[in-house]
N, C-alpha and C positions, 0 to 999 in steps of 0.2 A: 269649939268656935261658936260664938253667939251671932255670927252674921249668916244670912241666907246665901248659899252658894248658887250663883247664876251660871248655868252652863251655856256656853256660846260656841257653836260649831263654826269652824272656818274650813270648809271642804275644798281645799286647793291642792293642785299638783303642779302649779306653775313653776315652782322652784326646783322640782326634781326631774330626773331623767327617766325614771321608771313610773309607768302609769299605775293608778289604783289607790294611791295614798289619799286621794280626794274622798274616798269612801271610809276613811278612818273614823270620822265622827259618828257615822252610822254604826260601824262595827263596835265602837266603844259603848255606845248607848245600848246596842243589842246585847252586849256582854253583861249588862246589869249595872251600869255606873250609878244611877240614882239609888238602886237598892243597896249597893255596897256603901255608898256615902250615908244612907239612912241608918246603917248599923252603927255608925259613930254618933248618932243623934243629930246630925246636921240636916237642916231643912234645905231642899233644893228646888229650884225652878228652872225649867228648860226654856231658853230664849230661842231655840231653833237654830237654823243655820243662816249665815250670811249668804247673800246671793254671790255665787262665784261661777260665772259662765264657763262652759267647757273650753278647753284649749282650741278645739276646732272652730269655735265661734270668735276667736281672737284674730286680729289682723295678721297677715303674713309676717313672720319674724325676720328682722334684718340685723338686729344687734345680737350676735352670738357671744359677746363678752358678758352679758347679763340677760339671760334668756327670759322672755315673757315679763320684762320689766314694767311696761304700762299696766298689765293686769295685776301684777304684784303690788304696784303702787296703789292701785285703786282699792283692792280688797284689804290691804293692811291699813290704809287710811280709814276705812269704815270700821275695821276692827278696833283701831285705836279709840275711836269715838265710843264704841260699845263698851270697851273696858273702862274708859274714863267715866262714862255715865253710870256704869254699875257701881264703881267705887264711890262716886258722888252720892249715890242713893243709899249708901251704907251697906252694900252687899259685896260679896266676894266673887270676882270673875274667874271661872275655870274654863279656859279655852281648849277646845279639841281640834287639833289639826288632823288632816292637812300636813303638808310638808313644813319644815322648820322655818321657812321664810315668814310664816305668820307671826313669828316672834318679833319681827320689826314692829308690827302693830301692837302686840301685847306690851312690849317695853315702852313704846311711846305713850300708850294710853295709861299704863300704870304710873308713869312718871309725870303725867301732865301737871299735877298740882302738888308734887312732893319730890323730895330727893330719894332716889331708890338705889338699891344694890341688886345683884342678880347671882343666883347659884345655877350653874349650867351643867346638868347631868347629861353627858354626851361622850360618845367615842371620838368625836371630831371637834376641832377648834372653832369651826364656823367663822373664821377670821380672814377668809379670802375677800378680795375685792374684784371688781371687773378687770383690773389690770393684772391680777395674780392668779385668778382662778383657771385651772386647766380645763374645766368643763363649761364654765359660764352659768352653772346652776346656782340660783340665788339661795337655795337652802343651805349652801355652804358659806354664806356671807352675812347672816343676820347680826352677829355680834359686831362685826366690822362696820356694818351699816349703822347700827344704833350708836356706836362710839365715834362715828364720823371719820373712819379711816379711808385713806386713798381718795378716790373720786366721790366717795360718799360725804366728804367734808362739806359742811354747809348745805347738805341736801335736806330740806325741811321735812319732807315726807318720811324720810328714813331715820333721821337722828332722834335720839332720846336725850335731850340736853341735860336732864337731871340725873343721868346715869354716868358715873365716873368709872374709868378703868380700874381705879384702885379699889372699887367696891364690887368687882366682878370676879367670881371664882368658878373655874371650869373643873369639874370632877370626873375622873375616869378617862382622861385623854389618852388615846393610843393610836390614832391615825391622823396624820397631819402632813400637809405639803411643805416643801422647803421654804418657800417665800412666806407662807403662813406662820411657820415656826419662828422665823426671824421677826415678823410683825408682832406676834404675841410677846416675845421676849422684850421688845422695845416699848410695848404698850402700857405696862403697869398692871395688866391683868395677871391674876394669880392662877396658875394651872397646876392641878394635881394629877399626875399621870397614874395609870394602872400600877406601875412599879411602886409608886408611893403608897397606894392602897395595899399592895402586897406587903410592904415593909412595915407600915404603921397601923394597918387595920382600918376598916371602913368607918368605924365610929370616930376615931381620932381625926381622920381626914375630913369628914363631913363637918365635925365641930369646928375645925379650923376654917373651912370654907364659909361656914355660917358667920364666924367671927369677922372674916374679911368683908362679907357682903353687908353685914348689919352695922358696921363701924360708922357712926355719925350720920346715919340716914333715917328717913321716916318709915321705911319699910322695904321689903325685898320682893322680887319676882323669882319664882322657881320655874325653871324650864326643864322638863323631862322628855328627852328624846329616847324612844324605846330601843334604839340601837346602842344605848349605853350598856345594856345587858348583853351577856354572851348570846350568840345566835342560837345556842342550844336551848336557852330560856325564852328568847323572843325571836322566833324565826321570821315573823311577818313584818320585816322592815326592808327598805330599799337599798340601804348601804350597810350590810352587816359586816362586822369586824370581829374576828376571833379574839378571845382573851378578855372578854368583858366581865362585869360583875355577875355574881351568882344571884339566884332567887333570894336567898336569905340576906346577902349583903345589900341588895336593893331595898328590901323591906326595912332593914336596920337603918339605912340612910334616910328613908322617908320618915321613919319614926323619930329620928333626930330633928328633922324639919318640923314635925308636929310639936316637939318640945319647945320650939320657938314660934308657936302659932301666932302670938301677938305681933310678931315682926313680919309675918308673911302677908303680903298685900294682894298678890295675884299669882296664878299658876297656869301652866299649860301642859298638855300631853300631846306629843307630836310624833309623826312618822310611822304610825300604824298603817300597814298596807295589807288589807284582808286578802287581796289576790295572791300574795306571797305567803300567807299565813297557813297554819295547820289547825283546822277546826276552831278558828277564832281564838287560838291560844294567846296570842300577843295582846289582843284587845282585852281579854279577860285579865291578863296580868296587869295591864294599864289600870283597870278598875280597882284591882286589889292594892296596887301601889298608891293610887289616889286615896283610898280609904286609910292606909297607913299614914299618909301625910296629914289626914284630918283627924287622926287620933285613935284609929282602931288598934286594939291590942288583943293578945291571946287571952289574958285575964284582966 
């Protein structure tokens, strides 16, 4: 990659129900992100963290269908500007979450002046809306929000108008709510479950996902939720689900992303929760996978 990677921290836990994920950006940096990326020959610059006031500083919550919505709207709006400005300057935005609600800002910013697709490495569909979510946690809603589903329709702060469902591919899906399942089926989004990875192999599935995401667009956003991996590999996440991808499958997947580097416009690493981690293992894994996405190889 000939673009400078600009690291942008989004230290939020507004969208999650378990505290600690707001420390994810610090944990990933401490695990050696810049050094790992440096091994690929990529130049990095760290833009620091967006201001994200603690939950305790927020007004008393009244809307439990979409918890901490005003705070999420504020921080994702500022993140969208940071991502868009980074791309406009000719650099590559690498966002560090924080919970997965930050993707609302990443997608909106990445698609501000271009048609984009998205590859979503995640155990979950993230396709709930305030009407369907059992928890009201917005980290389970960012894809629905970006695509204008349910009450997110015509919500300017959340929608990514240049992102079409036909160019979204979820990879590794294995935990989904009933209403969410139906919404994904009707949306036009392509979802590859863990069963398909078992049957077809990780390389075949990721290549197919990249074909979906890159079809007729200017570039793609890559969203990597660390709960995509099996909890034995990535214990430091708030919503672990057994049966995820292995260490080597994850690296193989990100190596396929690196093969399409010219198409990748932006990326994020989310849901690292150091409170739940074992000796920062999950944050270290995040840095390794990022390096694979930027071209690190064994030989």
